N, C-alpha and C positions, 0 to 999 in steps of 0.2 A: 796307516794312511787314511785320512778322512776323505769322504766324498766332497763335502762342502764345509769350509770354515768361514764363519761370519765374524768379522772384527768390529766390535762395538755392540753392546747390549742395551741400546736406547730404544726408542719407539720403532725406528726403522729396522734395526738389527734384530730385535725380537720377532717382528713379523716375518722378516726374511728367513730366520732360522726355522720358524714354525712351518712356513710354506715349502721350504726345501725338504724338510722331513716329511711333510704330507705328500710330496711327490717322489718319495722313495729314497731320499738321500740319507746317508749317515752324516750327521751334522755336529760340528764342534762350534761353540759360541764362546768367544774370548772377550773379556771385559776388564779394563784396567782398574775400575773401582772395586771396593770390597763387596758390592752387591749390584744387581742389575737395575736399570730403570730409574736411577736417582733423579734425573732431570724431569722425567715424566711426572713425578710426584708434585713438582712445583708448577706444572702447567695449569693455566686457567685459575690462578690463585688457589691452587690445591683442589680445584673442582674438575679439572681436565676438560677443556673445550675440545672435544674429541673430533669434531668435524663441523662443516657448515653446509646448509642445504643449497647454497648458491655458489658452488665451486665453478669458477670460470677462469679462462686464460688471463683476463684483465686483473685478477687478484694476485698474480705472480710476476716476479721480476728476475732478471739475470739472463745469461746467454743460453741456458738450458731449457727455457720455457717451451721450446718446440717439442721437448720430450713428453710434455703433458698429454698430447694427443694419443700417443701410443700407450702410455702408462694408464691413463684414465679409461681408455677403451676396454682394457681388461680388468682393471681394479679401480674404478671410479668410486664415487661416493656411495652408490647403492651397493656395490660389491663389498666394499670395506665395512659398511654398516651390517650387512648380512654376516660377514666374517665375525664381527664382534657379537652379534646376536647369538650366533651358533655357540660361542664359548661363554655366554652368560650376561652380556651387557644389554640392559634396557635403556632407552633414551628418553630424555626430556628436552623440549625445545624452548629456547628463550630467544625470541625474535628469529633470526636465521641460524643461530648457533645451537649446536647439539652437545649435550652433556650426558654423562652416565646418570641414570635416575637417582642413584645414591648421592650424587654431587660430591663424590670422592675420587680423586685421581688414584688413590690406593686401590680402589675396586678394579680399575682398568689394568693396573700393573699386576694385581693378583691373578686375574683371569689369564693374562699373558704368561705369567710364570707357571701357572698350573698347566697350560697348554704346551709350553716348552717341555715340561717334565713328562707330560702324557705322550708326547711325540718322540720321547727318547733322546732329546737333544742333550749332549754333554756340555756342561758349562764350566768354564775356568775363570774365576774372578781374581782380582788382584794381580793381573798379568798384563804387562805393558808390551805391546807389539812395537818392535824397532824397525824391522825391514820385511819386505816381501821380495823373495828372490824367484823370478820365473825360470822355468825350465820345462822338462817333460811333465812335471807337476810343479807345485809351488812350495817353496820352503819359507816358513814363517819364523823369523827370529824374534824371540820374546825374552822378557826378563826371567821367565820360567823354563827356558830351553827352546829347542827347535821342534816345530810341528810341520808335518807334511800334509798336503791336501791337493786333490785333483782340481778343485775350484775354490775361489776365494771371493767373498763379498766384503768390500770395504764400506762399512757403515759407521765410521768412527766419529760422525758428527762434525760440528764446527768449532768456533772459538768462544761462542756466547756462553755465559753462566758457567765458567770453567770449574768452579768449585763443585758443580753437580756432575761433572763428567769430562767431556772432551775439552781440550785446550788447543786444538789445532793439529794434533799429531797425525791425523789422516792426510792433511795437506802435505806434511813433510814426507810421509811415506810415498805419496804420489809423486812429489817432486824428485825424489831419489830415483824413481823409475823413468824420469824424463817426461812425465805427464804434466801438461801445462795447467797452472792454477792462476786464476785471475786475482786482481787486487781484492783484499779482504777488508771489510769494515763493518762495524756494529750496526744492526738494524733493530727496529722495535725497541727503541731506547730513548730516554729523555734527552733533551738538548740543553747545552749550556749556552747562555746568551750574555751579551754585553749590555748592561743597563745599571745606572746608579741606584735604581729604585727596587731592585729585585728582593733585597733583604727585607724591605718594608712590606713587600707583597707576599712574602713566604707564607704558604698555607691558604691563600685566597683561592677559591674555586669560582670559575665562571661556568654556571651549570649548562648553558647552551650557547656556546660561542662558536665562531668559525675561524679556523686557522688556515692560512695559506703559506706555502713555502715558495720563495722566490730565489732563483739561482742565476746569477749574472743578468739581472734585470728581466728575467722571464719567470712567470708564474707557472710552476710545474704541477701543482696539485693542491687541492684544498679539502679539508675535512671538518665535520661539525660534531660537537659533543662537549663533554665536560673537560675544561682546560684548567690545569693546576699550576699555580706559580710556586716555584721552589726557590731556595735562597740563592741559587746560581743559574736559574734558567726556567724551563717550561716542561711540563709533563702532562699526563692525561692521554686518553685514547687517540684523540686527533693528532697530538704531537708524535706519539709512537708511530702512527701511520705515515706521517710526513718525514720521519727521521731517516729513512733510507735515502730519499732525495737529498736531504740536507747533508748526510754523511758523504754521499758521492760527490756533491758539489764541493765540500771542504777538501776531500781527497784530491780534487782537480784544481785546488787553489783558487776557487771562485768565491765571490761574495755571496753569502747566504743570509737571507732574511726570513723571519717568521712575522707575518702580519696578522694581527688579531682583529676580528670584527666582534665587538662586545654586544652589538644589537643586530644580529642577522635577520631578525623578523621584520625589521623596518628598513625601508629605503632611506636614502639620505634626506630627501625632502620631508618625509614623514617624521623622521627624528628631529629635524630642524623645527618643524611646526610644533611638535610635542614640547621641545625645550623652550621655544618661544612662549607658548601658553603657560608652561610651568613657571618660568622666571617672572612673567607678568603677574601670575596668580599669587606667587610667593615673593613678591617684590620686597616685602619687609624683611626677608631673610638674607643672610650673606650668600654669596655664590656657593661656597662650600656647604653651607647648611641646606641649600635648596636641592642638593643632590641626595640628601638622606631619603631613603625609601626607593631610590632609583638605582644607585650603585652600591656595591660593597663599600663600607666606610673606609677601608684601607685603599681602595682604588681612587677615591675622589681626590685626595691631595696629590697623588701621582699623576692623575689626568691633568690637574691644574698645573703641576710642575712641567709636564710635557708641553702644554700650550702657552705657558708663561703668563697666565691670567692670575690676577690677585683674588684669592679666595675670600678675602675679608670685605670686598666690595658688596654693596647691595645688589642682589641678583637682577633687579629691575633696571639697572644701569647698563646691562650688557647690550652691546650693539648687535645688529644682524651679522656683521662681519665676524664678531667675536663668537657668536653662537655657531656660525659655520666652522670656525676653527675647532670648536669643541666637537661638532659633528664629525669632522674629518678625523679627529683623533680617536673618537669612540668607535669609529668603524674602520680604523686603520692604524692601530697602535703597533709600532715597528720594534722588533727585537733582533739585532744582528746576532747571528749564531757563530760562536767561536769554536765549539767542539761538541762532540756527542758525549754522553755518559760513557763510562768505561765498559770494557768487554764483560766484566762481571755482572753489570746491570742490564746488558742487552739480552733480549729474548731469542735472537736468531742472528746468524751470520749471513751477510750479503757477500757474494763472491764464492769462488770455489773452483772445482775441476770444470774446465770450459767445455762448451758444446762439441768442439771438434775432436775431443778425445773419447767420445762415448757414442755407441750406437743406440738405436731405438729400443733395443732389448736391455739396455743399461750395461752392456759389456764394453770393456776397454777395446778400442780399435787396434791398438798395437800389441795387446796382450790377451789373446783369446783365453777365456776361462776366468778372467778377473772381471768382477762386476762391481758396480757402485750403487749406493742407495742413500736417500735422505739428504742431510744438510751438507755433506761433503761435496755434493754437486753444486754448480753455480745456479741455484734457483732458490728463491725465498719468497714467502707469501706475506700477505697482510695479516693484521690481527684478526681473530675470529675463527680459529680452527683450521685455517688454510695450511699452515706449516705442518701440523700433525697429520692432516689429510695427505699431504705429499709424503710424509714419512711412512705412513701405513701403505699407501699405494705403491710407492717405489720399492719398499721392502718386500711386499708380496710379489711384485713382478720380478725383481732381481732374484728372490728366493726360488721361485718357480723355474725361471730360465736357467739358473745355475744348475739346478737338479736335472732338468730334462736334457741339458747339453751334454751330460756325461754319457748318455745312452747313444748319442749320435756318432 
């Protein structure tokens, strides 16, 4: 009989196991993959964006965001950074994002693995958990047989990047127990859009554009940064940040638009005056030629196609009305969103075990002794280390609380 069994050896499960063991528990860690922490190796493009110095409630979404207050009070950014410093991680800062000084996600996984071993945590890999059966203790049915445990922490992750680990098994285990799980959809993922010009724009980058997401005629959020055109849609950091709003809107069967401002540094009047001066100065060139040096050469014919203007005309013949048409398009290029990228391309899951099922200690309300941590809960963060911060913080808190609850 184990004191604490942790299901899932991702970022949250590893920290949960370590902290349970540090608080005196005999811990078993069960992982369905052949080795622990596979998804962690892919975070931050292999560099592991371990945290962010500006963690705040506004960077998280879902019904469980109220849990942040109690979780971060004990294991906020400072506490988790000390935890990693104690086991060997030094940090480097890039803007507000924190990375291991080695810039290797494998460094983070290695120090976690070493600490798991040092704390005497038993690991079973290649083991699929099928059911958790509550009673005086918990029976855990797996592909490798039955395990018994006084306490269980469900840290089985979400549905995103399923090849690297979880494919949503944690939600099914919860549902079998009668625990409510909200609608699930991919987040931090590229968006598929409807436009006849996307294949022509594939590979084009707008280095500093602004993207806004509109759902049902309402602008919900906007982000600035590098925007990438793909053969079937849009990607880049701003698009990933907006994807949760877009995915939720699509799930609710609402119209979703991404509107791009290609010249965010200029107000419309400034852009109009610049175009007017440019077309007069370059009046001997065609309209299309006059945009050389201003727009990516693949963007110009698409812009003209959207506006219906003839690119072979002399630029000096453009009227003020036609210049304003160009301005409106350059600062408001619309792309109807038809779908998100698939689960496999998503970085995180939106949705999960809902707020009403869990206490501030991360314990199941209807099953004392069962705890949750990480992505399995209905909370997801923006890009920039916020999701890993939640994984570390919730894992540490659930691990501690599971261990100390045994003595009560």
